[in-house]
N, C-alpha and C positions, 0 to 999 in steps of 0.2 A: 513496460516499466522494467522488466527484467533485462531486456536487451539495451535499452537506452540509459538505465540507471536514474531516470528522472521520475519524480513523483507525479501522480495524476490525481486531480481533484475534480470530481463530477458533482456539481451542485444539485443536479436533478438528472438521475439516470434515465428517467422516462423520456427525456428529450436528447439524450446522448446518442450519437450516431456510431454505429459499429460497421466494420467492413465485412461482417459475417465471420465464419470460422469460429475459432475458440473464443475470440473477443465477443462476438455476437451471442454465443451460447452462454458465456459468463453473465453478460448484462441481462439476458432473458431470465436466467436462473436467479440472479440477485433481485430482480424486480418481482419475480414470483414469490420469493422468500420475504418480500415486504421492504426491501431496501429502496430508498429513493435517492439519498446522497451517498456517495462512495468516495473513500480516500484509498488510493493504492500507493504504498510507500515502500521503496526498495530498502532492504537491509544489506548494506555493503560492508564487506570485510576485506582488507588488503586490496582495495581497488576493484573487487568483483562483487556483483550482486549475488548473495548467497541465500536470500530469502525475501519474503514479501509480507508486509503487514497490511492487511485489508480490513478497513473499518466500514461498516454499513450503518447508516442512520435512517430512521423510519420516516423522516420527512425531508423535503428539499431544504437545503441550507447553503448559504454563502460561506465559503471558507475564506475568512478575512486573513490579513497578514498575521494576526496573533494566533489564529487557529493553525495556520500553516507552519508558523514557527514552532509552536508547541508540538505538533505532530512530527515535524522533522527532528526536533530535539529528542523526542521519545524514541524514534527509530535509531538515532545515533547511539543512545544509551543501550538499547536492545542489542545493537551490533557490537558494542563494547563488551557487553556481557557474553555474547556468543563467542567473540574472539578470546576472551579470558577463559571461558570453558574449554575451547579448543586447545589453548596453550596448556592448561592444567592436564587435559587428557594426554597431550604429547609428553608431559613430564612423567607420567605413570608408567 
């Protein structure tokens, strides 16, 4: 997600495949913590991914178009707030 800048929606992390490494460790930890569905959303500012919003859900769920749209709008607003904060810090 950080490298591609594309969001990832996992309707059921228990059946998601990971190539091992950090991704596999993350999925294992998320499942151990009780997550079943996961949304990984990049926070982009100035064309660069500067953060990641990770949402865990306790049960499998389909992320329909409305869910995806809402979550993408939320991350866009968080990124705007982050950019505004950075600009205010630069003015000080």
